PyMOL Python script that loads the backbone (N, CA, C, O; Angstrom):
from pymol import cmd

cmd.read_pdbstr("""\
ATOM      1  N   MET A   1       0.936  -1.136  -0.040  1.00  0.00           N
ATOM      2  CA  MET A   1       0.161  -0.114   0.079  1.00  0.00           C
ATOM      3  C   MET A   1       0.889   1.512  -0.104  1.00  0.00           C
ATOM      4  O   MET A   1       1.680   1.908   0.752  1.00  0.00           O
ATOM      5  N   PRO A   2       0.667   2.038  -0.835  1.00  0.00           N
ATOM      6  CA  PRO A   2       1.375   3.393  -0.971  1.00  0.00           C
ATOM      7  C   PRO A   2       1.206   4.293   0.238  1.00  0.00           C
ATOM      8  O   PRO A   2       0.114   4.257   0.804  1.00  0.00           O
ATOM      9  N   PRO A   3       2.292   5.213   0.770  1.00  0.00           N
ATOM     10  CA  PRO A   3       1.926   6.022   1.840  1.00  0.00           C
ATOM     11  C   PRO A   3       0.943   6.980   1.323  1.00  0.00           C
ATOM     12  O   PRO A   3       0.751   7.237   0.135  1.00  0.00           O
ATOM     13  N   PRO A   4       0.230   7.575   2.526  1.00  0.00           N
ATOM     14  CA  PRO A   4      -0.506   8.578   2.243  1.00  0.00           C
ATOM     15  C   PRO A   4       0.094   9.927   2.015  1.00  0.00           C
ATOM     16  O   PRO A   4       1.099  10.391   2.554  1.00  0.00           O
ATOM     17  N   LYS A   5      -0.868  10.610   0.921  1.00  0.00           N
ATOM     18  CA  LYS A   5      -0.228  11.888   0.306  1.00  0.00           C
ATOM     19  C   LYS A   5      -0.265  13.097   1.208  1.00  0.00           C
ATOM     20  O   LYS A   5       0.389  14.083   0.867  1.00  0.00           O
ATOM     21  N   THR A   6      -0.978  13.118   2.343  1.00  0.00           N
ATOM     22  CA  THR A   6      -1.084  14.008   3.374  1.00  0.00           C
ATOM     23  C   THR A   6      -0.686  13.373   4.639  1.00  0.00           C
ATOM     24  O   THR A   6      -0.930  12.180   4.816  1.00  0.00           O
ATOM     25  N   PRO A   7       0.029  14.225   5.714  1.00  0.00           N
ATOM     26  CA  PRO A   7       0.306  13.829   6.873  1.00  0.00           C
ATOM     27  C   PRO A   7      -0.715  13.507   7.672  1.00  0.00           C
ATOM     28  O   PRO A   7      -1.740  14.142   7.422  1.00  0.00           O
ATOM     29  N   PRO A   8      -0.806  12.527   8.786  1.00  0.00           N
ATOM     30  CA  PRO A   8      -1.872  12.117   9.423  1.00  0.00           C
ATOM     31  C   PRO A   8      -2.091  13.178  10.504  1.00  0.00           C
ATOM     32  O   PRO A   8      -1.201  13.943  10.876  1.00  0.00           O
ATOM     33  N   PRO A   9      -3.463  13.166  11.028  1.00  0.00           N
ATOM     34  CA  PRO A   9      -3.869  14.311  11.858  1.00  0.00           C
ATOM     35  C   PRO A   9      -2.771  14.294  13.092  1.00  0.00           C
ATOM     36  O   PRO A   9      -2.220  13.219  13.327  1.00  0.00           O
ATOM     37  N   LYS A  10      -2.458  15.372  13.832  1.00  0.00           N
ATOM     38  CA  LYS A  10      -1.467  15.451  15.112  1.00  0.00           C
ATOM     39  C   LYS A  10      -2.211  14.309  16.036  1.00  0.00           C
ATOM     40  O   LYS A  10      -1.519  13.401  16.496  1.00  0.00           O
ATOM     41  N   THR A  11      -3.631  14.359  16.307  1.00  0.00           N
ATOM     42  CA  THR A  11      -4.067  13.459  17.220  1.00  0.00           C
ATOM     43  C   THR A  11      -3.706  12.065  16.812  1.00  0.00           C
ATOM     44  O   THR A  11      -3.650  11.345  17.809  1.00  0.00           O
ATOM     45  N   THR A  12      -3.473  11.508  15.838  1.00  0.00           N
ATOM     46  CA  THR A  12      -3.104  10.109  15.394  1.00  0.00           C
ATOM     47  C   THR A  12      -1.675   9.703  15.589  1.00  0.00           C
ATOM     48  O   THR A  12      -1.364   8.551  15.891  1.00  0.00           O
ATOM     49  N   ILE A  13      -0.712  10.783  15.391  1.00  0.00           N
ATOM     50  CA  ILE A  13       0.486  10.526  15.392  1.00  0.00           C
ATOM     51  C   ILE A  13       0.915   9.700  16.941  1.00  0.00           C
ATOM     52  O   ILE A  13       1.553   8.648  16.935  1.00  0.00           O
ATOM     53  N   PRO A  14       0.531  10.254  17.987  1.00  0.00           N
ATOM     54  CA  PRO A  14       1.090   9.486  19.175  1.00  0.00           C
ATOM     55  C   PRO A  14       0.705   8.122  19.248  1.00  0.00           C
ATOM     56  O   PRO A  14       1.165   7.423  20.151  1.00  0.00           O
ATOM     57  N   HIS A  15      -0.255   7.554  18.227  1.00  0.00           N
ATOM     58  CA  HIS A  15      -0.687   6.312  18.166  1.00  0.00           C
ATOM     59  C   HIS A  15      -0.009   5.203  17.278  1.00  0.00           C
ATOM     60  O   HIS A  15      -0.079   3.982  17.422  1.00  0.00           O
ATOM     61  N   LEU A  16       0.739   6.011  16.217  1.00  0.00           N
ATOM     62  CA  LEU A  16       1.403   5.055  15.265  1.00  0.00           C
ATOM     63  C   LEU A  16       2.570   4.214  15.664  1.00  0.00           C
ATOM     64  O   LEU A  16       3.051   4.592  16.732  1.00  0.00           O
ATOM     65  N   ASP A  17       3.054   3.386  15.231  1.00  0.00           N
ATOM     66  CA  ASP A  17       4.146   2.656  15.553  1.00  0.00           C
ATOM     67  C   ASP A  17       5.519   3.347  15.325  1.00  0.00           C
ATOM     68  O   ASP A  17       5.866   3.918  14.291  1.00  0.00           O
ATOM     69  N   LEU A  18       6.178   3.210  16.366  1.00  0.00           N
ATOM     70  CA  LEU A  18       7.709   4.037  16.029  1.00  0.00           C
ATOM     71  C   LEU A  18       8.417   3.482  15.013  1.00  0.00           C
ATOM     72  O   LEU A  18       8.398   2.253  14.945  1.00  0.00           O
ATOM     73  N   PHE A  19       9.041   4.095  14.204  1.00  0.00           N
ATOM     74  CA  PHE A  19       9.907   3.969  13.286  1.00  0.00           C
ATOM     75  C   PHE A  19      11.313   3.694  13.789  1.00  0.00           C
ATOM     76  O   PHE A  19      11.877   4.577  14.436  1.00  0.00           O
ATOM     77  N   THR A  20      11.935   2.526  13.542  1.00  0.00           N
ATOM     78  CA  THR A  20      13.314   2.207  14.023  1.00  0.00           C
ATOM     79  C   THR A  20      14.382   2.263  12.827  1.00  0.00           C
ATOM     80  O   THR A  20      15.580   2.415  13.065  1.00  0.00           O
ATOM     81  N   GLY A  21      13.967   2.155  11.762  1.00  0.00           N
ATOM     82  CA  GLY A  21      14.910   2.318  10.826  1.00  0.00           C
ATOM     83  C   GLY A  21      15.712   0.670  10.707  1.00  0.00           C
ATOM     84  O   GLY A  21      15.377  -0.360  11.292  1.00  0.00           O
ATOM     85  N   PRO A  22      16.779   0.868   9.805  1.00  0.00           N
ATOM     86  CA  PRO A  22      17.672  -0.315   9.628  1.00  0.00           C
ATOM     87  C   PRO A  22      18.447  -0.346  10.784  1.00  0.00           C
ATOM     88  O   PRO A  22      18.745   0.683  11.390  1.00  0.00           O
ATOM     89  N   THR A  23      18.875  -1.726  11.208  1.00  0.00           N
ATOM     90  CA  THR A  23      19.860  -1.828  12.318  1.00  0.00           C
ATOM     91  C   THR A  23      21.281  -1.606  11.425  1.00  0.00           C
ATOM     92  O   THR A  23      21.353  -1.567  10.197  1.00  0.00           O
ATOM     93  N   LEU A  24      22.325  -1.479  12.336  1.00  0.00           N
ATOM     94  CA  LEU A  24      23.531  -1.130  11.609  1.00  0.00           C
ATOM     95  C   LEU A  24      24.145  -2.364  10.839  1.00  0.00           C
ATOM     96  O   LEU A  24      24.956  -2.257   9.920  1.00  0.00           O
ATOM     97  N   ASP A  25      23.680  -3.470  11.307  1.00  0.00           N
ATOM     98  CA  ASP A  25      24.184  -4.873  10.262  1.00  0.00           C
ATOM     99  C   ASP A  25      23.619  -4.956   9.083  1.00  0.00           C
ATOM    100  O   ASP A  25      24.055  -5.758   8.257  1.00  0.00           O
ATOM    101  N   ARG A  26      22.401  -4.021   8.770  1.00  0.00           N
ATOM    102  CA  ARG A  26      22.064  -3.849   7.303  1.00  0.00           C
ATOM    103  C   ARG A  26      22.458  -2.880   6.539  1.00  0.00           C
ATOM    104  O   ARG A  26      22.002  -2.746   5.403  1.00  0.00           O
ATOM    105  N   ILE A  27      23.553  -1.892   7.166  1.00  0.00           N
ATOM    106  CA  ILE A  27      24.136  -0.803   6.451  1.00  0.00           C
ATOM    107  C   ILE A  27      25.614  -1.160   6.114  1.00  0.00           C
ATOM    108  O   ILE A  27      26.495  -1.284   6.965  1.00  0.00           O
ATOM    109  N   PRO A  28      25.783  -1.310   4.766  1.00  0.00           N
ATOM    110  CA  PRO A  28      27.106  -1.799   4.551  1.00  0.00           C
ATOM    111  C   PRO A  28      28.325  -0.684   4.581  1.00  0.00           C
ATOM    112  O   PRO A  28      28.130   0.440   4.119  1.00  0.00           O
ATOM    113  N   VAL A  29      29.221  -0.953   4.984  1.00  0.00           N
ATOM    114  CA  VAL A  29      30.484  -0.007   4.808  1.00  0.00           C
ATOM    115  C   VAL A  29      31.569  -0.585   3.829  1.00  0.00           C
ATOM    116  O   VAL A  29      32.336  -1.487   4.167  1.00  0.00           O
ATOM    117  N   LEU A  30      31.574  -0.062   2.733  1.00  0.00           N
ATOM    118  CA  LEU A  30      32.528  -0.804   1.568  1.00  0.00           C
ATOM    119  C   LEU A  30      33.954  -0.298   1.980  1.00  0.00           C
ATOM    120  O   LEU A  30      34.200   0.879   2.241  1.00  0.00           O
ATOM    121  N   THR A  31      34.795  -1.242   2.006  1.00  0.00           N
ATOM    122  CA  THR A  31      36.402  -0.956   2.265  1.00  0.00           C
ATOM    123  C   THR A  31      36.970  -1.364   1.171  1.00  0.00           C
ATOM    124  O   THR A  31      37.338  -0.448   0.437  1.00  0.00           O
ATOM    125  N   PRO A  32      37.203  -2.601   0.743  1.00  0.00           N
ATOM    126  CA  PRO A  32      38.025  -3.063  -0.381  1.00  0.00           C
ATOM    127  C   PRO A  32      37.411  -2.427  -1.716  1.00  0.00           C
ATOM    128  O   PRO A  32      36.211  -2.173  -1.815  1.00  0.00           O
ATOM    129  N   THR A  33      38.380  -2.183  -2.773  1.00  0.00           N
ATOM    130  CA  THR A  33      37.720  -1.848  -3.945  1.00  0.00           C
ATOM    131  C   THR A  33      36.734  -2.824  -4.609  1.00  0.00           C
ATOM    132  O   THR A  33      35.792  -2.450  -5.308  1.00  0.00           O
ATOM    133  N   ALA A  34      37.041  -4.161  -4.324  1.00  0.00           N
ATOM    134  CA  ALA A  34      36.160  -5.049  -4.811  1.00  0.00           C
ATOM    135  C   ALA A  34      34.630  -4.824  -4.303  1.00  0.00           C
ATOM    136  O   ALA A  34      33.656  -5.064  -5.016  1.00  0.00           O
ATOM    137  N   GLN A  35      34.563  -4.396  -3.152  1.00  0.00           N
ATOM    138  CA  GLN A  35      33.069  -4.152  -2.505  1.00  0.00           C
ATOM    139  C   GLN A  35      32.435  -2.991  -3.346  1.00  0.00           C
ATOM    140  O   GLN A  35      31.294  -2.998  -3.809  1.00  0.00           O
ATOM    141  N   ALA A  36      33.446  -1.907  -3.478  1.00  0.00           N
ATOM    142  CA  ALA A  36      32.843  -0.734  -4.094  1.00  0.00           C
ATOM    143  C   ALA A  36      32.498  -1.177  -5.402  1.00  0.00           C
ATOM    144  O   ALA A  36      31.402  -0.738  -5.748  1.00  0.00           O
ATOM    145  N   ASP A  37      33.147  -2.006  -6.373  1.00  0.00           N
ATOM    146  CA  ASP A  37      32.780  -2.252  -7.705  1.00  0.00           C
ATOM    147  C   ASP A  37      31.507  -3.184  -7.786  1.00  0.00           C
ATOM    148  O   ASP A  37      30.868  -3.277  -8.834  1.00  0.00           O
ATOM    149  N   LEU A  38      31.177  -3.847  -6.679  1.00  0.00           N
ATOM    150  CA  LEU A  38      29.925  -4.601  -6.486  1.00  0.00           C
ATOM    151  C   LEU A  38      28.951  -3.604  -6.505  1.00  0.00           C
ATOM    152  O   LEU A  38      28.007  -3.631  -7.294  1.00  0.00           O
ATOM    153  N   ALA A  39      29.155  -2.596  -5.556  1.00  0.00           N
ATOM    154  CA  ALA A  39      28.063  -1.630  -5.184  1.00  0.00           C
ATOM    155  C   ALA A  39      27.887  -0.775  -6.365  1.00  0.00           C
ATOM    156  O   ALA A  39      26.756  -0.331  -6.564  1.00  0.00           O
ATOM    157  N   VAL A  40      28.769  -0.498  -7.125  1.00  0.00           N
ATOM    158  CA  VAL A  40      28.467   0.346  -8.383  1.00  0.00           C
ATOM    159  C   VAL A  40      27.855  -0.426  -9.490  1.00  0.00           C
ATOM    160  O   VAL A  40      27.187   0.140 -10.355  1.00  0.00           O
ATOM    161  N   ALA A  41      28.050  -1.607  -9.487  1.00  0.00           N
ATOM    162  CA  ALA A  41      27.421  -2.460 -10.435  1.00  0.00           C
ATOM    163  C   ALA A  41      25.852  -2.552  -9.967  1.00  0.00           C
ATOM    164  O   ALA A  41      24.986  -2.393 -10.828  1.00  0.00           O
ATOM    165  N   ALA A  42      25.545  -2.764  -8.833  1.00  0.00           N
ATOM    166  CA  ALA A  42      24.436  -2.677  -8.292  1.00  0.00           C
ATOM    167  C   ALA A  42      23.502  -1.598  -8.622  1.00  0.00           C
ATOM    168  O   ALA A  42      22.417  -1.770  -9.177  1.00  0.00           O
ATOM    169  N   LEU A  43      24.093  -0.238  -8.167  1.00  0.00           N
ATOM    170  CA  LEU A  43      23.397   0.809  -8.531  1.00  0.00           C
ATOM    171  C   LEU A  43      23.161   1.146  -9.997  1.00  0.00           C
ATOM    172  O   LEU A  43      22.193   1.824 -10.341  1.00  0.00           O
ATOM    173  N   ARG A  44      24.144   0.617 -10.940  1.00  0.00           N
ATOM    174  CA  ARG A  44      23.743   0.839 -12.321  1.00  0.00           C
ATOM    175  C   ARG A  44      22.640   0.136 -12.877  1.00  0.00           C
ATOM    176  O   ARG A  44      22.056   0.484 -13.903  1.00  0.00           O
ATOM    177  N   GLU A  45      22.321  -1.005 -12.085  1.00  0.00           N
ATOM    178  CA  GLU A  45      21.166  -1.769 -12.589  1.00  0.00           C
ATOM    179  C   GLU A  45      19.955  -1.298 -11.972  1.00  0.00           C
ATOM    180  O   GLU A  45      18.898  -1.681 -12.473  1.00  0.00           O
ATOM    181  N   ALA A  46      19.921  -0.508 -10.938  1.00  0.00           N
ATOM    182  CA  ALA A  46      18.831   0.002 -10.217  1.00  0.00           C
ATOM    183  C   ALA A  46      17.912   0.894 -11.287  1.00  0.00           C
ATOM    184  O   ALA A  46      18.349   1.488 -12.273  1.00  0.00           O
ATOM    185  N   ARG A  47      16.808   0.845 -10.929  1.00  0.00           N
ATOM    186  CA  ARG A  47      15.671   1.770 -11.817  1.00  0.00           C
ATOM    187  C   ARG A  47      15.890   3.288 -11.244  1.00  0.00           C
ATOM    188  O   ARG A  47      16.005   4.324 -11.899  1.00  0.00           O
ATOM    189  N   VAL A  48      15.912   3.117  -9.910  1.00  0.00           N
ATOM    190  CA  VAL A  48      15.793   4.553  -9.284  1.00  0.00           C
ATOM    191  C   VAL A  48      16.976   4.585  -8.188  1.00  0.00           C
ATOM    192  O   VAL A  48      17.177   3.576  -7.512  1.00  0.00           O
ATOM    193  N   VAL A  49      17.779   5.777  -8.009  1.00  0.00           N
ATOM    194  CA  VAL A  49      18.703   5.689  -6.954  1.00  0.00           C
ATOM    195  C   VAL A  49      18.531   7.136  -6.387  1.00  0.00           C
ATOM    196  O   VAL A  49      18.430   8.168  -7.051  1.00  0.00           O
ATOM    197  N   GLY A  50      18.518   7.012  -5.090  1.00  0.00           N
ATOM    198  CA  GLY A  50      18.648   8.359  -4.311  1.00  0.00           C
ATOM    199  C   GLY A  50      19.564   8.604  -3.419  1.00  0.00           C
ATOM    200  O   GLY A  50      20.013   7.565  -2.935  1.00  0.00           O
ATOM    201  N   PHE A  51      20.041   9.605  -2.988  1.00  0.00           N
ATOM    202  CA  PHE A  51      20.861   9.973  -1.836  1.00  0.00           C
ATOM    203  C   PHE A  51      20.547  10.701  -0.736  1.00  0.00           C
ATOM    204  O   PHE A  51      20.242  11.859  -1.019  1.00  0.00           O
ATOM    205  N   ASP A  52      20.512  10.434   0.418  1.00  0.00           N
ATOM    206  CA  ASP A  52      20.326  11.276   1.640  1.00  0.00           C
ATOM    207  C   ASP A  52      21.513  11.954   2.145  1.00  0.00           C
ATOM    208  O   ASP A  52      22.465  11.294   2.561  1.00  0.00           O
ATOM    209  N   THR A  53      21.522  13.232   2.138  1.00  0.00           N
ATOM    210  CA  THR A  53      22.693  13.996   2.703  1.00  0.00           C
ATOM    211  C   THR A  53      22.285  14.885   3.672  1.00  0.00           C
ATOM    212  O   THR A  53      21.195  15.452   3.598  1.00  0.00           O
ATOM    213  N   GLU A  54      23.150  15.077   4.674  1.00  0.00           N
ATOM    214  CA  GLU A  54      22.653  15.941   5.903  1.00  0.00           C
ATOM    215  C   GLU A  54      23.595  17.353   5.792  1.00  0.00           C
ATOM    216  O   GLU A  54      24.822  17.282   5.726  1.00  0.00           O
ATOM    217  N   SER A  55      22.934  18.516   5.782  1.00  0.00           N
ATOM    218  CA  SER A  55      23.870  19.720   5.601  1.00  0.00           C
ATOM    219  C   SER A  55      22.975  20.615   6.247  1.00  0.00           C
ATOM    220  O   SER A  55      21.751  20.493   6.269  1.00  0.00           O
ATOM    221  N   LYS A  56      23.807  21.742   6.902  1.00  0.00           N
ATOM    222  CA  LYS A  56      23.161  22.943   7.301  1.00  0.00           C
ATOM    223  C   LYS A  56      22.199  23.538   6.440  1.00  0.00           C
ATOM    224  O   LYS A  56      22.600  23.775   5.300  1.00  0.00           O
ATOM    225  N   PRO A  57      20.763  23.902   6.775  1.00  0.00           N
ATOM    226  CA  PRO A  57      20.295  24.971   5.585  1.00  0.00           C
ATOM    227  C   PRO A  57      20.588  26.195   5.614  1.00  0.00           C
ATOM    228  O   PRO A  57      21.204  26.643   6.581  1.00  0.00           O
ATOM    229  N   THR A  58      20.278  26.852   4.755  1.00  0.00           N
ATOM    230  CA  THR A  58      20.697  28.225   4.336  1.00  0.00           C
ATOM    231  C   THR A  58      19.332  29.029   4.498  1.00  0.00           C
ATOM    232  O   THR A  58      18.275  28.418   4.342  1.00  0.00           O
ATOM    233  N   PHE A  59      19.331  30.160   4.755  1.00  0.00           N
ATOM    234  CA  PHE A  59      18.176  31.051   5.150  1.00  0.00           C
ATOM    235  C   PHE A  59      18.102  32.222   4.587  1.00  0.00           C
ATOM    236  O   PHE A  59      17.070  32.891   4.644  1.00  0.00           O
ATOM    237  N   ARG A  60      19.335  32.677   3.885  1.00  0.00           N
ATOM    238  CA  ARG A  60      19.310  33.962   3.131  1.00  0.00           C
ATOM    239  C   ARG A  60      19.980  33.817   1.800  1.00  0.00           C
ATOM    240  O   ARG A  60      20.857  33.018   1.473  1.00  0.00           O
ATOM    241  N   LYS A  61      19.326  34.854   1.023  1.00  0.00           N
ATOM    242  CA  LYS A  61      19.685  34.776  -0.262  1.00  0.00           C
ATOM    243  C   LYS A  61      21.088  34.915  -0.455  1.00  0.00           C
ATOM    244  O   LYS A  61      21.670  35.776   0.205  1.00  0.00           O
ATOM    245  N   GLY A  62      21.818  34.099  -1.371  1.00  0.00           N
ATOM    246  CA  GLY A  62      23.113  34.230  -1.505  1.00  0.00           C
ATOM    247  C   GLY A  62      24.123  33.666  -0.495  1.00  0.00           C
ATOM    248  O   GLY A  62      25.337  33.781  -0.664  1.00  0.00           O
ATOM    249  N   GLU A  63      23.545  33.024   0.610  1.00  0.00           N
ATOM    250  CA  GLU A  63      24.263  32.363   1.587  1.00  0.00           C
ATOM    251  C   GLU A  63      24.659  30.888   1.168  1.00  0.00           C
ATOM    252  O   GLU A  63      23.767  30.159   0.733  1.00  0.00           O
ATOM    253  N   LYS A  64      25.864  30.449   1.273  1.00  0.00           N
ATOM    254  CA  LYS A  64      26.227  29.326   1.020  1.00  0.00           C
ATOM    255  C   LYS A  64      26.398  28.230   2.178  1.00  0.00           C
ATOM    256  O   LYS A  64      26.890  28.470   3.280  1.00  0.00           O
ATOM    257  N   SER A  65      25.920  27.004   1.755  1.00  0.00           N
ATOM    258  CA  SER A  65      26.004  25.903   2.695  1.00  0.00           C
ATOM    259  C   SER A  65      27.408  25.446   2.987  1.00  0.00           C
ATOM    260  O   SER A  65      28.264  25.630   2.122  1.00  0.00           O
ATOM    261  N   GLY A  66      27.681  24.946   3.972  1.00  0.00           N
ATOM    262  CA  GLY A  66      28.919  24.293   4.363  1.00  0.00           C
ATOM    263  C   GLY A  66      29.140  23.070   3.744  1.00  0.00           C
ATOM    264  O   GLY A  66      30.286  22.637   3.617  1.00  0.00           O
ATOM    265  N   GLY A  67      28.051  22.396   3.299  1.00  0.00           N
ATOM    266  CA  GLY A  67      28.079  21.150   2.540  1.00  0.00           C
ATOM    267  C   GLY A  67      27.751  19.969   3.743  1.00  0.00           C
ATOM    268  O   GLY A  67      27.675  20.204   4.949  1.00  0.00           O
ATOM    269  N   PRO A  68      27.607  18.854   3.190  1.00  0.00           N
ATOM    270  CA  PRO A  68      27.392  17.830   4.300  1.00  0.00           C
ATOM    271  C   PRO A  68      28.620  17.513   5.074  1.00  0.00           C
ATOM    272  O   PRO A  68      28.575  16.700   5.997  1.00  0.00           O
TER     273      PRO A  68
END
""", "prot")
cmd.dss("prot")
cmd.show_as("cartoon", "prot")
cmd.util.cbc("prot")
cmd.orient("prot")
C-alpha cells in the first residue's frame, strides 16, 4: 500500500508505531575496492537511486551551505 499523500492528523501521530529504521548490520560499509565495484554494479542496474545527505540549511539569499 502506498503511503498517504498527506500527513496524519496530529491526534493520530502518538498512536502510530515507532519507526526504528534499519539496524547497523544492514548498512554496508565498503572498504576494499572489490566491494565498491560490486556496489557500483548494483546501482547501475537499479531503476531509481537516491541519496540522503545532511547539511546545514541556508536561510538567506546568496548564503552558501557548508556542505554535508
